[in-house]
C-alpha positions as CSV (number, residue, x, y, z in Angstrom):
1,X,-0.1,0.0,0.0
2,X,1.4,3.4,-0.9
3,X,1.2,6.1,1.9
4,X,0.5,9.7,1.5
5,X,4.1,11.0,1.7
6,X,5.2,8.5,-1.2
7,X,2.2,9.7,-3.3
8,X,3.0,13.4,-2.6
9,X,6.6,12.8,-3.5
10,X,5.7,11.0,-6.8
11,X,3.2,13.7,-7.7
12,X,5.8,16.5,-7.0
13,X,8.4,14.8,-9.2
14,X,5.9,14.3,-11.9
15,X,4.8,17.8,-11.8
16,X,8.5,19.0,-11.8
17,X,9.2,16.8,-15.0
18,X,6.2,18.2,-16.7
19,X,7.2,21.7,-15.8
20,X,10.5,21.2,-17.2
21,X,9.1,19.8,-20.5
22,X,6.8,22.8,-20.6
23,X,9.6,25.2,-20.2
24,X,11.7,23.4,-23.0
25,X,8.6,23.6,-25.3
26,X,8.4,27.4,-24.7
27,X,12.0,28.2,-25.4
28,X,12.2,30.9,-27.8
29,X,14.2,30.6,-31.1
30,X,17.8,31.4,-31.2
31,X,19.5,33.4,-34.2
32,X,21.7,30.4,-34.4
33,X,18.8,28.2,-35.4
34,X,19.0,30.0,-38.9
35,X,22.5,29.8,-39.6
36,X,22.1,27.3,-42.5
37,X,19.2,29.1,-44.1
38,X,19.4,30.6,-47.6
39,X,19.5,33.1,-49.2
40,X,22.2,34.6,-47.0
41,X,21.1,38.0,-45.6
42,X,23.6,40.9,-45.7
43,X,21.8,44.0,-44.4
44,X,24.2,46.4,-46.2
45,X,23.1,44.8,-49.6
46,X,19.4,44.4,-48.9
47,X,19.0,47.9,-47.3
48,X,20.8,49.8,-50.0
49,X,18.6,51.9,-52.4
50,X,14.7,52.2,-52.3
51,X,12.7,49.7,-50.3
52,X,8.9,49.7,-49.8
53,X,7.1,48.1,-47.1
54,X,3.5,47.3,-46.1
55,X,2.5,46.5,-42.5
56,X,0.0,46.1,-39.7
57,X,0.1,46.4,-35.9
58,X,-2.1,44.0,-34.0
59,X,-2.9,44.2,-30.3
60,X,-2.5,41.2,-27.8
61,X,-5.7,39.8,-28.9
62,X,-4.7,39.8,-32.6
63,X,-7.0,42.6,-33.6
64,X,-5.5,45.0,-36.4
65,X,-5.2,48.3,-34.8
66,X,-3.1,50.1,-37.4
67,X,-2.3,49.6,-41.1
68,X,0.6,51.4,-42.8
69,X,3.1,51.6,-45.6
70,X,6.8,52.8,-45.4
71,X,9.0,54.2,-48.2
72,X,12.6,53.8,-47.3
73,X,15.7,55.4,-48.7
74,X,18.7,53.4,-47.6
75,X,22.4,54.3,-48.0
76,X,25.9,52.8,-46.9
77,X,29.2,54.4,-46.6
78,X,31.5,51.5,-45.8
79,X,30.2,50.0,-42.3
80,X,27.9,53.1,-41.7
81,X,24.3,53.0,-43.0
82,X,21.3,55.2,-42.9
83,X,17.7,53.9,-43.2
84,X,15.3,56.9,-43.9
85,X,11.9,55.6,-43.3
86,X,8.7,57.6,-44.2
87,X,5.6,55.9,-42.7
88,X,1.9,56.5,-43.9
89,X,-0.9,55.2,-41.8
90,X,-4.3,54.3,-43.1
91,X,-5.8,57.2,-41.2
92,X,-3.6,59.6,-43.2
93,X,-1.2,60.4,-40.3
94,X,2.6,60.3,-41.1
95,X,5.8,59.5,-39.2
96,X,9.5,59.6,-40.0
97,X,12.2,57.4,-38.4
98,X,15.9,57.7,-39.4
99,X,18.0,54.7,-38.3
100,X,21.7,55.1,-38.3
101,X,23.4,51.7,-38.3
102,X,26.8,50.4,-37.9
103,X,28.2,47.0,-39.1
104,X,30.4,45.6,-36.3
105,X,31.6,42.6,-37.9
106,X,30.5,38.9,-37.9
107,X,26.9,39.9,-38.8
108,X,26.5,42.1,-35.8
109,X,24.9,45.5,-36.0
110,X,24.1,48.4,-33.7
111,X,21.7,51.3,-34.6
112,X,20.1,54.3,-33.2
113,X,17.0,56.3,-34.0
114,X,15.2,59.4,-32.6
115,X,12.5,57.4,-30.9
116,X,14.9,54.4,-29.8
117,X,16.1,54.5,-26.3
118,X,19.7,53.7,-26.1
119,X,21.3,51.6,-28.8
120,X,19.5,48.7,-30.6
121,X,21.6,45.5,-31.1
122,X,21.3,42.9,-33.8
123,X,22.7,39.8,-35.3
124,X,22.5,38.1,-38.8
125,X,22.6,34.4,-39.3
126,X,21.7,32.7,-42.5
127,X,18.6,34.5,-44.0
128,X,17.7,36.0,-40.6
129,X,18.2,39.2,-38.7
130,X,17.2,39.6,-34.9
131,X,17.1,43.1,-33.6
132,X,16.4,44.1,-30.0
133,X,15.7,47.6,-28.8
134,X,13.6,49.9,-26.7
135,X,11.2,52.1,-28.5
136,X,9.6,55.3,-27.0
137,X,6.0,54.9,-28.2
138,X,3.6,57.7,-28.1
139,X,0.2,56.5,-26.7
140,X,-2.8,58.6,-25.7
141,X,-0.7,61.8,-25.3
142,X,2.2,60.2,-23.4
143,X,5.2,58.2,-24.2
144,X,6.0,54.7,-23.0
145,X,8.9,52.7,-23.5
146,X,8.3,49.2,-25.0
147,X,10.6,46.4,-25.7
148,X,10.9,45.1,-29.3
149,X,12.0,41.7,-30.3
150,X,12.3,42.1,-33.9
151,X,13.0,39.2,-36.5
152,X,13.5,39.7,-40.3
153,X,13.5,36.8,-42.8
154,X,15.0,37.2,-46.3
155,X,12.8,35.3,-48.8
156,X,14.6,36.2,-52.1
157,X,16.7,39.1,-53.3
158,X,13.7,41.4,-53.3
159,X,11.3,40.3,-50.5
160,X,11.9,40.1,-46.7
161,X,9.2,39.5,-44.1
162,X,9.4,41.0,-40.6
163,X,7.6,40.1,-37.3
164,X,8.4,42.2,-34.2
165,X,6.8,41.5,-30.7
166,X,6.2,44.4,-28.4
167,X,6.3,44.0,-24.6
168,X,6.4,46.0,-21.5
169,X,7.6,44.4,-18.1
170,X,7.3,41.0,-19.8
171,X,3.7,41.6,-20.8
172,X,3.0,41.0,-24.5
173,X,1.3,44.1,-25.9
174,X,1.1,43.2,-29.6
175,X,2.9,42.6,-32.8
176,X,4.1,44.5,-35.9
177,X,4.1,42.4,-39.1
178,X,5.9,43.9,-42.4
179,X,6.6,42.9,-45.8
180,X,9.5,44.7,-47.4
181,X,10.2,44.7,-51.2
182,X,13.3,46.2,-52.7
183,X,12.7,48.1,-55.9
184,X,14.3,47.0,-59.0
């Protein structure tokens, strides 16, 4: 006959094993997971010249909150790049962001922009670029700092897909989804 202590002990061990499996299942992808993916992404090549983008912002429930287009004029001088972005939202409002990027070697990049708090850090591997930064986001007349986990996937020499998760204090706020197309 099994006593309560043994049953409790077995239940605790089983719950611990289930929790460990759950944590492994929830592990986020690593940039290294994409090291063998093709075509190989070089940001300095892709973001050089004119690039157009179409995007949406969805809230934490998946509801589309904003639709927008972006026209980008991108230039590089050696390891220094400028991505001049003009946003036009479905409601007619407009926004400008100018990224100043620096290639640090080995696929690593850093960048700054007027609405980015501190320095953004990124890394390419294979066809993928992961970019992390804090964005100062205007919301209802005030500015809140949100964390961006930004992933870009090169599909071919003209098309790149982008998905960025937005969070604050570990709470998921929403996602930005974009499709970039380099002009011929």
